[in-house]
DSSP file (Angstrom, degrees, kcal/mol; ACC not computed):
  #  RESIDUE AA STRUCTURE BP1 BP2  ACC     N-H-->O    O-->H-N    N-H-->O    O-->H-N    TCO  KAPPA ALPHA  PHI   PSI    X-CA   Y-CA   Z-CA
    1    1 A M              0   0    0      0, 0.0    83,-3.2     0, 0.0     2,-0.4   0.000 360.0 360.0 360.0 143.9  -10.6  -16.3    8.7
    2    2 A R  E     -A   83   0A   0    110,-0.3   110,-2.7    81,-0.2     2,-0.3  -0.849 360.0-175.8-102.6 140.9   -9.5  -13.2   10.6
    3    3 A V  E     -AB  82 111A   0     79,-2.5    79,-2.6    -2,-0.4     2,-0.5  -0.960  21.2-137.5-130.6 152.1   -8.3  -10.1    8.8
    4    4 A M  E     -AB  81 110A   0    106,-3.2   106,-2.7    -2,-0.3     2,-0.7  -0.946  15.1-156.6-105.5 129.2   -6.9   -6.8    9.9
    5    5 A V  E     -AB  80 109A   0     75,-2.5    75,-1.7    -2,-0.5     2,-0.5  -0.929  11.2-157.0-106.8 115.0   -8.3   -3.8    8.2
    6    6 A L  E     -AB  79 108A   0    102,-3.4   102,-2.4    -2,-0.7     2,-0.8  -0.802   8.4-147.9 -97.6 128.3   -5.9   -0.9    8.3
    7    7 A V  E     -AB  78 107A   0     71,-2.7    70,-3.5    -2,-0.5    71,-1.2  -0.860  26.9-133.1 -92.3 113.1   -7.1    2.6    8.0
    8    8 A K  E     -A   76   0A   0     98,-2.7    98,-0.4    -2,-0.8    68,-0.3  -0.375  19.7-113.6 -72.1 145.6   -4.2    4.5    6.3
    9    9 A A        -     0   0    0     66,-2.1     2,-0.3    63,-0.4    66,-0.1  -0.287  28.3-164.6 -74.5 159.7   -3.1    7.8    7.7
   10   10 A T     >  -     0   0    0      1,-0.1     4,-2.5    66,-0.0     5,-0.2  -0.816  40.9 -94.6-131.9 174.3   -3.4   11.1    5.9
   11   11 A R  H  > S+     0   0    0     -2,-0.3     4,-1.3     1,-0.2     6,-0.2   0.904 126.4  50.8 -57.8 -40.8   -1.9   14.6    6.5
   12   12 A D  H  4>S+     0   0    0      2,-0.2     5,-2.4     1,-0.2     4,-0.3   0.926 110.7  46.2 -64.8 -45.1   -5.0   15.5    8.5
   13   13 A S  H >45S+     0   0    0      1,-0.2     3,-1.1     2,-0.2    -1,-0.2   0.888 112.4  51.4 -66.4 -36.2   -4.9   12.4   10.7
   14   14 A E  H 3<5S+     0   0    0     -4,-2.5    36,-0.3     1,-0.3    -1,-0.2   0.748 105.5  56.5 -70.5 -23.0   -1.2   12.9   11.3
   15   15 A A  T 3<5S-     0   0    0     -4,-1.3    -1,-0.3    -3,-0.2    -2,-0.2   0.501 121.6-110.2 -83.4  -4.2   -1.9   16.5   12.2
   16   16 A G  T < 5 +     0   0    0     -3,-1.1    -3,-0.2    -4,-0.3     2,-0.2   0.597  58.5 164.3  88.2  11.6   -4.2   15.2   14.9
   17   17 A A      < -     0   0    0     -5,-2.4    -1,-0.3    -6,-0.2    -2,-0.1  -0.447  30.4-138.0 -65.6 130.2   -7.4   16.4   13.3
   18   18 A M        -     0   0    0     -2,-0.2    -1,-0.1     1,-0.1    -5,-0.0  -0.573  25.3-100.4 -85.0 152.2  -10.5   14.7   14.8
   19   19 A P        -     0   0    0      0, 0.0    -1,-0.1     0, 0.0    82,-0.0  -0.287  42.7 -99.3 -67.6 158.2  -13.3   13.5   12.6
   20   20 A S     >  -     0   0    0      1,-0.1     4,-2.7     4,-0.0     5,-0.2  -0.283  32.2-107.9 -69.4 163.3  -16.4   15.5   12.2
   21   21 A T  H  > S+     0   0    0      1,-0.2     4,-2.4     2,-0.2     5,-0.2   0.887 121.7  53.4 -58.3 -39.5  -19.5   14.6   14.2
   22   22 A E  H  > S+     0   0    0      2,-0.2     4,-2.3     1,-0.2    -1,-0.2   0.920 110.5  44.8 -64.6 -44.3  -21.1   13.4   11.0
   23   23 A L  H  > S+     0   0    0      2,-0.2     4,-2.7     1,-0.2     5,-0.2   0.913 112.7  51.4 -66.9 -41.4  -18.2   11.1   10.2
   24   24 A L  H  X S+     0   0    0     -4,-2.7     4,-2.2     1,-0.2    -2,-0.2   0.903 110.9  48.8 -61.9 -40.2  -18.0    9.8   13.7
   25   25 A A  H  X S+     0   0    0     -4,-2.4     4,-2.3     2,-0.2    -2,-0.2   0.912 111.6  49.2 -64.9 -42.7  -21.8    9.0   13.6
   26   26 A A  H  X S+     0   0    0     -4,-2.3     4,-2.2     1,-0.2    -2,-0.2   0.909 112.4  47.3 -63.5 -42.5  -21.4    7.2   10.3
   27   27 A M  H  X S+     0   0    0     -4,-2.7     4,-2.7     2,-0.2    -1,-0.2   0.871 109.7  53.9 -67.5 -36.0  -18.5    5.2   11.5
   28   28 A T  H  X S+     0   0    0     -4,-2.2     4,-2.2    -5,-0.2    -2,-0.2   0.923 109.2  48.3 -62.8 -43.7  -20.4    4.3   14.7
   29   29 A R  H  X S+     0   0    0     -4,-2.3     4,-2.0     2,-0.2    -2,-0.2   0.912 111.7  50.1 -62.1 -42.1  -23.4    3.1   12.6
   30   30 A F  H  X S+     0   0    0     -4,-2.2     4,-2.3     1,-0.2    -2,-0.2   0.924 110.0  49.8 -62.7 -44.2  -20.9    1.0   10.5
   31   31 A N  H  X S+     0   0    0     -4,-2.7     4,-2.4     1,-0.2    -1,-0.2   0.884 108.1  54.0 -61.8 -38.3  -19.3   -0.5   13.6
   32   32 A E  H  X S+     0   0    0     -4,-2.2     4,-2.7     2,-0.2    -1,-0.2   0.907 108.3  49.7 -61.5 -41.1  -22.8   -1.4   14.9
   33   33 A E  H  X S+     0   0    0     -4,-2.0     4,-2.0     2,-0.2    -2,-0.2   0.912 109.8  51.1 -62.9 -42.6  -23.5   -3.2   11.7
   34   34 A L  H  <>S+     0   0    0     -4,-2.3     5,-2.7     2,-0.2     6,-0.9   0.912 112.2  46.4 -60.9 -42.5  -20.2   -5.1   12.0
   35   35 A V  H ><5S+     0   0    0     -4,-2.4     3,-1.5     1,-0.2    -2,-0.2   0.937 111.4  50.8 -65.3 -47.0  -21.1   -6.1   15.6
   36   36 A Q  H 3<5S+     0   0    0     -4,-2.7    -1,-0.2     1,-0.3    -2,-0.2   0.832 110.6  50.1 -60.9 -32.3  -24.6   -7.2   14.6
   37   37 A A  T 3<5S-     0   0    0     -4,-2.0    -1,-0.3    -5,-0.2    -2,-0.2   0.508 114.0-118.6 -83.2  -4.4  -23.2   -9.3   11.8
   38   38 A G  T < 5S+     0   0    0     -3,-1.5    -3,-0.2    -4,-0.4    -2,-0.1   0.744  83.9 113.8  74.6  22.8  -20.7  -11.0   14.2
   39   39 A I      < +     0   0    0     -5,-2.7    44,-2.9    -6,-0.2     2,-0.3   0.861  45.3  87.0 -93.2 -42.8  -17.8   -9.6   12.1
   40   40 A L  E     +C   82   0A   0     -6,-0.9    42,-0.2    42,-0.2     3,-0.1  -0.451  35.8 163.7 -73.3 122.4  -16.1   -7.1   14.5
   41   41 A V  E     -     0   0A   0     40,-3.2     2,-0.3     1,-0.5    41,-0.2   0.801  69.7 -35.7 -96.4 -47.5  -13.5   -8.6   16.8
   42   42 A S  E     +C   81   0A   0     39,-1.5    39,-3.1     2,-0.0    -1,-0.5  -0.973  60.3 168.2-165.2 168.6  -11.8   -5.3   17.8
   43   43 A G  E     +C   80   0A   0     -2,-0.3     2,-0.3    37,-0.3    37,-0.2  -0.852   0.2 167.1 176.2 151.1  -10.9   -1.9   16.4
   44   44 A D  E     -C   79   0A   0     35,-1.9    35,-2.6    -2,-0.3     2,-0.2  -0.982  32.6-108.8-163.1 161.6   -9.7    1.5   17.4
   45   45 A G  E     -C   78   0A   0     -2,-0.3     2,-0.4    33,-0.3    33,-0.3  -0.605  34.1-134.3 -90.2 161.4   -8.2    4.7   16.0
   46   46 A L        -     0   0    0     31,-3.6     3,-0.1    -2,-0.2    -2,-0.0  -0.901  13.5-115.4-118.8 146.4   -4.7    5.7   16.7
   47   47 A H        -     0   0    0     -2,-0.4   -33,-0.1     1,-0.1   -34,-0.0  -0.320  54.8 -79.2 -64.8 160.9   -3.1    8.9   17.8
   48   48 A P    >   -     0   0    0      0, 0.0     3,-2.0     0, 0.0    -1,-0.1  -0.183  42.9-106.1 -60.3 159.5   -0.8   10.5   15.2
   49   49 A S  G >  S+     0   0    0      1,-0.3     3,-1.9     2,-0.2    18,-0.2   0.682 113.0  78.7 -64.4 -16.5    2.7    9.1   14.9
   50   50 A S  G 3  S+     0   0    0    -36,-0.3    -1,-0.3     1,-0.3    17,-0.1   0.749  96.7  46.8 -63.0 -20.6    4.1   12.3   16.7
   51   51 A K  G <  S+     0   0    0     -3,-2.0    -1,-0.3    15,-0.1    -2,-0.2   0.340 105.0  87.3 -97.8   5.6    2.9   10.6   19.9
   52   52 A G    <   -     0   0    0     -3,-1.9    15,-2.5    -4,-0.1     2,-0.3  -0.455  59.5-148.6-104.5 174.1    4.5    7.2   18.9
   53   53 A K  E     -D   66   0B   0     13,-0.2     2,-0.4    -2,-0.1    13,-0.2  -0.940   5.6-151.1-134.5 154.4    7.8    5.5   19.3
   54   54 A R  E     -D   65   0B   0     11,-2.5    11,-2.9    -2,-0.3     2,-0.6  -0.989   3.2-154.6-126.4 141.1    9.6    2.9   17.1
   55   55 A V  E     -D   64   0B   0     -2,-0.4     2,-0.5     9,-0.2     9,-0.2  -0.974  15.6-158.8-112.0 117.4   12.0    0.3   18.2
   56   56 A V  E     -D   63   0B   0      7,-3.1     7,-2.3    -2,-0.6     2,-0.5  -0.854   4.9-149.9-102.6 127.7   14.4   -0.6   15.4
   57   57 A F  E     +D   62   0B   0     -2,-0.5     2,-0.3     5,-0.2     5,-0.2  -0.830  21.6 169.5-100.9 130.6   16.2   -4.0   15.6
   58   58 A E  E >   -D   61   0B   0      3,-2.1     3,-2.2    -2,-0.5     2,-0.3  -0.861  69.9 -58.9-136.9 101.8   19.6   -4.6   14.1
   59   59 A G  T 3  S-     0   0    0     -2,-0.3    -1,-0.1     1,-0.3     0, 0.0  -0.475 119.7 -18.5  61.0-123.7   20.9   -8.0   15.3
   60   60 A Q  T 3  S+     0   0    0     -2,-0.3    -1,-0.3    -3,-0.1     2,-0.2   0.518 119.8  93.8 -91.3  -6.5   21.1   -7.8   19.1
   61   61 A S  E <   -D   58   0B   0     -3,-2.2    -3,-2.1     2,-0.0     2,-0.4  -0.559  57.1-157.0 -91.3 154.6   20.9   -4.0   19.3
   62   62 A R  E     -D   57   0B   0     -5,-0.2     2,-0.4    -2,-0.2    -5,-0.2  -0.994   3.1-164.8-129.2 133.0   17.7   -1.9   19.7
   63   63 A T  E     -D   56   0B   0     -7,-2.3    -7,-3.1    -2,-0.4     2,-0.5  -0.980  11.7-144.8-120.9 130.5   17.4    1.8   18.7
   64   64 A L  E     -D   55   0B   0     -2,-0.4     2,-0.4    -9,-0.2    -9,-0.2  -0.812  15.7-171.1 -95.6 129.4   14.5    3.9   19.9
   65   65 A I  E     -D   54   0B   0    -11,-2.9   -11,-2.5    -2,-0.5     2,-0.3  -0.983  13.7-141.2-122.0 128.0   13.1    6.5   17.5
   66   66 A D  E     -D   53   0B   0     -2,-0.4   -13,-0.2   -13,-0.2   -15,-0.1  -0.621  35.8 -89.7 -83.6 144.8   10.6    9.1   18.5
   67   67 A G  S    S+     0   0    0    -15,-2.5   -17,-0.2    -2,-0.3     2,-0.2  -0.279  81.1  94.4 -72.1 170.2    7.7   10.1   16.2
   68   68 A P        -     0   0    0      0, 0.0     2,-0.3     0, 0.0   -18,-0.1   0.432  63.4-156.7 -78.7 159.0    6.6   11.7   14.1
   69   69 A F        -     0   0    0     -2,-0.2   -20,-0.1     1,-0.1   -19,-0.1  -0.793   8.7-126.3-106.2 147.4    7.4    9.3   11.3
   70   70 A E  S    S+     0   0    0     -2,-0.3     4,-0.1     1,-0.1    -1,-0.1  -0.089  80.2  59.4 -78.1-176.7    7.8   10.2    7.6
   71   71 A A    >   -     0   0    0      2,-0.1     3,-2.7     1,-0.1     4,-0.5   0.977  60.4-168.4  58.2  63.5    6.1    8.6    4.7
   72   72 A I  G >  S+     0   0    0      1,-0.3     3,-1.9     2,-0.2   -63,-0.4   0.840  81.2  64.9 -50.3 -38.9    2.5    9.4    5.8
   73   73 A E  G 3  S+     0   0    0      1,-0.3    -1,-0.3   -65,-0.1    -2,-0.1   0.660 101.8  50.7 -64.0 -13.9    1.1    7.0    3.1
   74   74 A E  G <  S+     0   0    0     -3,-2.7    -1,-0.3    -4,-0.1    -2,-0.2   0.496  94.4  94.5 -98.1  -5.7    2.7    4.1    5.0
   75   75 A L    <   -     0   0    0     -3,-1.9   -66,-2.1    -4,-0.5     2,-0.4  -0.419  68.8-130.6 -87.6 162.9    1.3    5.0    8.4
   76   76 A V  E     -A    8   0A   0    -68,-0.3   -68,-0.2    -2,-0.1     3,-0.1  -0.939  18.0-177.0-116.5 133.5   -1.8    3.7   10.0
   77   77 A A  E    S-     0   0A   0    -70,-3.5   -31,-3.6    -2,-0.4     2,-0.3   0.588  71.2 -19.0-101.9 -15.6   -4.5    5.9   11.6
   78   78 A G  E     -AC   7  45A   0    -71,-1.2   -71,-2.7   -33,-0.3     2,-0.3  -0.975  59.5-151.7-175.3 176.0   -6.7    3.1   12.9
   79   79 A F  E     -AC   6  44A   0    -35,-2.6   -35,-1.9    -2,-0.3     2,-0.3  -0.992   6.5-157.8-158.8 159.0   -7.6   -0.6   12.5
   80   80 A W  E     -AC   5  43A   0    -75,-1.7   -75,-2.5    -2,-0.3     2,-0.5  -0.955  12.9-146.9-130.2 154.2  -10.2   -3.3   12.9
   81   81 A V  E     -AC   4  42A   0    -39,-3.1   -40,-3.2    -2,-0.3   -39,-1.5  -0.998  26.3-171.0-115.7 123.6   -9.9   -7.0   13.3
   82   82 A W  E     -AC   3  40A   0    -79,-2.6   -79,-2.5    -2,-0.5     2,-0.7  -0.886  23.0-143.8-116.5 145.1  -12.7   -8.8   11.6
   83   83 A Q  E     +A    2   0A   0    -44,-2.9     2,-0.3    -2,-0.4   -81,-0.2  -0.946  38.9 161.4-103.8 111.8  -13.8  -12.4   11.6
   84   84 A V        -     0   0    0    -83,-3.2     3,-0.1    -2,-0.7     4,-0.0  -0.831  50.0-121.6-129.4 165.0  -15.0  -13.2    8.1
   85   85 A K  S    S-     0   0    0     -2,-0.3     2,-0.3     1,-0.2    -1,-0.1   0.830  89.0 -21.3 -78.0 -29.5  -15.6  -16.3    6.1
   86   86 A D  S  > S-     0   0    0    -85,-0.1     4,-1.6     1,-0.1     3,-0.4  -0.966  73.3 -85.7-165.3 175.9  -13.2  -15.3    3.3
   87   87 A M  H  > S+     0   0    0     -2,-0.3     4,-2.7     1,-0.2     5,-0.2   0.840 120.7  61.6 -63.2 -33.7  -11.4  -12.3    1.7
   88   88 A A  H  > S+     0   0    0      1,-0.2     4,-2.2     2,-0.2    -1,-0.2   0.897 104.3  48.3 -61.0 -39.9  -14.4  -11.6   -0.5
   89   89 A E  H  > S+     0   0    0     -3,-0.4     4,-2.2     2,-0.2    -1,-0.2   0.902 110.8  51.2 -66.8 -39.7  -16.6  -11.0    2.5
   90   90 A A  H  X S+     0   0    0     -4,-1.6     4,-2.6     1,-0.2    -2,-0.2   0.923 110.9  48.2 -62.0 -43.8  -13.9   -8.7    4.0
   91   91 A V  H  X S+     0   0    0     -4,-2.7     4,-2.4     2,-0.2    -2,-0.2   0.908 109.1  53.8 -63.0 -42.1  -13.8   -6.7    0.7
   92   92 A S  H  X S+     0   0    0     -4,-2.2     4,-0.7    -5,-0.2    -1,-0.2   0.919 111.9  44.1 -59.6 -44.6  -17.6   -6.5    0.7
   93   93 A W  H >X S+     0   0    0     -4,-2.2     3,-0.9     1,-0.2     4,-0.7   0.908 111.7  53.4 -67.1 -41.6  -17.7   -5.0    4.2
   94   94 A A  H >< S+     0   0    0     -4,-2.6     3,-0.9     1,-0.3    -2,-0.2   0.881 105.1  54.5 -62.1 -37.2  -14.8   -2.6    3.4
   95   95 A Q  H 3< S+     0   0    0     -4,-2.4    -1,-0.3     1,-0.2    -2,-0.2   0.713 105.9  53.4 -70.3 -18.9  -16.6   -1.3    0.4
   96   96 A R  H << S+     0   0    0     -3,-0.9    -1,-0.2    -4,-0.7    -2,-0.2   0.583  86.0 111.2 -86.8 -11.9  -19.6   -0.5    2.6
   97   97 A C  S << S-     0   0    0     -3,-0.9   -70,-0.1    -4,-0.7     2,-0.0  -0.331  77.0-111.2 -65.0 139.1  -17.4    1.5    5.0
   98   98 A P        -     0   0    0      0, 0.0    -1,-0.1     0, 0.0    -2,-0.1  -0.400  50.6 -84.3 -61.4 150.1  -17.9    5.3    5.1
   99   99 A N        -     0   0    0      1,-0.2   -72,-0.1    -3,-0.1     5,-0.0  -0.441  43.7-153.0 -57.6 115.8  -14.9    7.1    3.7
  100  100 A P  S    S+     0   0    0      0, 0.0    -1,-0.2     0, 0.0     3,-0.1   0.624  74.8  47.8 -74.0 -11.5  -12.7    7.2    6.9
  101  101 A M  S >  S-     0   0    0      1,-0.1     3,-2.0   -92,-0.1     4,-0.3  -0.992  72.1-141.5-133.8 128.7  -10.9   10.4    5.9
  102  102 A P  T 3  S+     0   0    0      0, 0.0    -1,-0.1     0, 0.0     3,-0.1   0.808 104.9  49.0 -57.4 -30.1  -12.4   13.6    4.7
  103  103 A D  T 3  S-     0   0    0      1,-0.2   -92,-0.1    -3,-0.1   -91,-0.0   0.129 136.6 -58.7 -98.8  21.9   -9.5   14.1    2.2
  104  104 A G    <   -     0   0    0     -3,-2.0     2,-0.2    -5,-0.0    -1,-0.2   0.508  58.6-140.8 105.5 113.5   -9.7   10.6    0.7
  105  105 A G        -     0   0    0     -4,-0.3     2,-0.4    -3,-0.1   -96,-0.1  -0.628   7.5-158.4-105.4 160.9   -9.3    7.4    2.7
  106  106 A V        -     0   0    0    -98,-0.4   -98,-2.7    -2,-0.2     2,-0.4  -0.997   2.8-162.6-136.7 131.0   -7.6    4.0    2.0
  107  107 A L  E     -B    7   0A   0     -2,-0.4     2,-0.5  -100,-0.2  -100,-0.2  -0.948   5.1-161.2-110.2 135.5   -8.3    0.7    3.7
  108  108 A E  E     -B    6   0A   0   -102,-2.4  -102,-3.4    -2,-0.4     2,-0.5  -0.975   5.9-155.9-115.9 128.7   -5.8   -2.1    3.5
  109  109 A I  E     +B    5   0A   0     -2,-0.5  -104,-0.2  -104,-0.2   -18,-0.0  -0.912  15.8 175.4-109.8 123.8   -7.1   -5.6    4.2
  110  110 A R  E     -B    4   0A   0   -106,-2.7  -106,-3.2    -2,-0.5     2,-0.1  -0.991  28.9-124.7-131.2 127.8   -4.5   -8.2    5.4
  111  111 A P  E     -B    3   0A   0      0, 0.0     2,-0.3     0, 0.0  -108,-0.3  -0.444  28.4-125.3 -65.5 140.6   -5.2  -11.8    6.5
  112  112 A L        -     0   0    0   -110,-2.7  -110,-0.3    -2,-0.1     2,-0.2  -0.664  28.1-107.1 -83.1 142.7   -3.9  -12.6   10.0
  113  113 A L        -     0   0    0     -2,-0.3     2,-0.3     3,-0.0    -1,-0.1  -0.503  35.9-157.5 -67.3 135.3   -1.6  -15.6   10.2
  114  114 A E    >>  -     0   0    0     -2,-0.2     3,-1.5     1,-0.1     4,-0.5  -0.732  32.5-101.4-108.9 163.2   -3.3  -18.6   11.9
  115  115 A A  G >4 S+     0   0    0      1,-0.3     3,-1.5    -2,-0.3     4,-0.4   0.868 121.1  58.5 -52.8 -40.6   -1.5  -21.5   13.6
  116  116 A A  G >4 S+     0   0    0      1,-0.3     3,-1.1     2,-0.2    -1,-0.3   0.780  93.2  67.9 -63.0 -26.3   -2.0  -23.7   10.6
  117  117 A D  G <4 S+     0   0    0     -3,-1.5    -1,-0.3     1,-0.2    -2,-0.2   0.745  93.1  59.5 -65.6 -22.7   -0.1  -21.2    8.4
  118  118 A F  G X< S-     0   0    0     -3,-1.5     3,-1.6    -4,-0.5    -1,-0.2   0.632  84.9-174.7 -83.1 -13.8    3.1  -22.0   10.2
  119  119 A G  G X   -     0   0    0     -3,-1.1     3,-1.1    -4,-0.4    -1,-0.2  -0.240  63.9  -9.6  58.3-138.4    3.0  -25.7    9.3
  120  120 A E  G 3  S+     0   0    0      1,-0.3    -1,-0.3    -4,-0.0    -2,-0.1   0.639 122.8  76.9 -70.6 -15.0    5.7  -27.9   10.9
  121  121 A V  G <  S+     0   0    0     -3,-1.6     2,-0.9     1,-0.1    -1,-0.3   0.848  83.3  72.9 -63.9 -32.1    7.6  -24.9   12.2
  122  122 A L  S <  S-     0   0    0     -3,-1.1    -1,-0.1    -4,-0.2    -4,-0.0  -0.747  82.9-148.3 -86.8 106.5    5.0  -24.6   15.0
  123  123 A T     >  -     0   0    0     -2,-0.9     4,-2.5     1,-0.1     5,-0.2  -0.290  25.0-109.9 -70.1 159.5    5.6  -27.5   17.4
  124  124 A P  H  > S+     0   0    0      0, 0.0     4,-2.3     0, 0.0     5,-0.2   0.864 120.9  53.9 -57.1 -35.9    2.7  -29.1   19.2
  125  125 A E  H  > S+     0   0    0      2,-0.2     4,-2.3     1,-0.2     5,-0.2   0.924 109.7  46.0 -65.1 -44.1    4.1  -27.6   22.5
  126  126 A M  H  > S+     0   0    0      2,-0.2     4,-2.8     1,-0.2    -1,-0.2   0.897 111.5  52.4 -65.0 -39.6    4.1  -24.1   20.9
  127  127 A A  H  X S+     0   0    0     -4,-2.5     4,-2.5     2,-0.2    -2,-0.2   0.903 110.1  48.8 -62.3 -41.3    0.6  -24.6   19.5
  128  128 A E  H  X S+     0   0    0     -4,-2.3     4,-2.4     2,-0.2    -2,-0.2   0.920 112.5  47.4 -64.6 -44.4   -0.6  -25.6   23.0
  129  129 A T  H  X S+     0   0    0     -4,-2.3     4,-2.5     2,-0.2    -2,-0.2   0.921 111.8  50.9 -61.9 -44.2    1.0  -22.6   24.6
  130  130 A H  H  X S+     0   0    0     -4,-2.8     4,-2.2     1,-0.2    -2,-0.2   0.920 111.2  47.6 -60.1 -45.6   -0.5  -20.3   21.9
  131  131 A A  H  X S+     0   0    0     -4,-2.5     4,-2.1     1,-0.2    -1,-0.2   0.900 111.6  50.6 -63.3 -41.2   -4.0  -21.7   22.4
  132  132 A R  H  X S+     0   0    0     -4,-2.4     4,-2.3     1,-0.2    -2,-0.2   0.906 110.1  49.9 -63.9 -42.0   -3.6  -21.3   26.2
  133  133 A L  H  X S+     0   0    0     -4,-2.5     4,-2.4     1,-0.2    -2,-0.2   0.902 109.5  51.2 -64.3 -40.7   -2.5  -17.7   25.8
  134  134 A R  H  X S+     0   0    0     -4,-2.2     4,-2.4     2,-0.2    -1,-0.2   0.906 109.2  51.4 -61.9 -41.2   -5.5  -17.0   23.5
  135  135 A E  H  X S+     0   0    0     -4,-2.1     4,-1.2     2,-0.2    -2,-0.2   0.941 111.5  46.4 -60.2 -48.1   -7.9  -18.5   26.1
  136  136 A R  H  < S+     0   0    0     -4,-2.3     4,-0.4     1,-0.2     3,-0.3   0.894 112.3  51.2 -61.7 -40.1   -6.4  -16.3   28.8
  137  137 A Q  H >< S+     0   0    0     -4,-2.4     3,-1.2     1,-0.2    -1,-0.2   0.891 105.8  55.1 -64.4 -39.9   -6.6  -13.2   26.6
  138  138 A A  H 3< S+     0   0    0     -4,-2.4    -1,-0.2     1,-0.3    -2,-0.2   0.773 104.1  55.0 -66.8 -25.5  -10.3  -13.9   25.7
  139  139 A T  T 3<        0   0    0     -4,-1.2    -1,-0.3    -3,-0.3    -2,-0.2   0.519 360.0 360.0 -86.5  -4.2  -11.2  -14.0   29.4
  140  140 A R    <         0   0    0     -3,-1.2    -1,-0.2    -4,-0.4    -2,-0.1   0.474 360.0 360.0 -79.2 360.0   -9.8  -10.5   30.1
């Protein structure tokens, strides 16, 4: 199963504060462990929302909103995608993670939807296209 682990933003991350050398070293060691265990698929930190944009959909219309965005506790400062055997393994790895934020961090673990989760809504043609796109993406 694949999961996305979201590193929730804080006031410091939204202010653009970079992690200390010690925290960066600890996170690097943790990422190395994830790679050695075959867990890490991808992951990165994100710039603060002040550098971001939102596109809001209402029917056929689109509205562009410039950051920063409110509700810091709902924002994301970084992410990983992990390949794990089950949610218990994801939780175990998350609990081993160094605290990602000096002022108190939060990790949110969410399973990624897989083709099987869509059931009959996903036609065989769409499933084939999806598989072909994943293959092309993996070779990049």
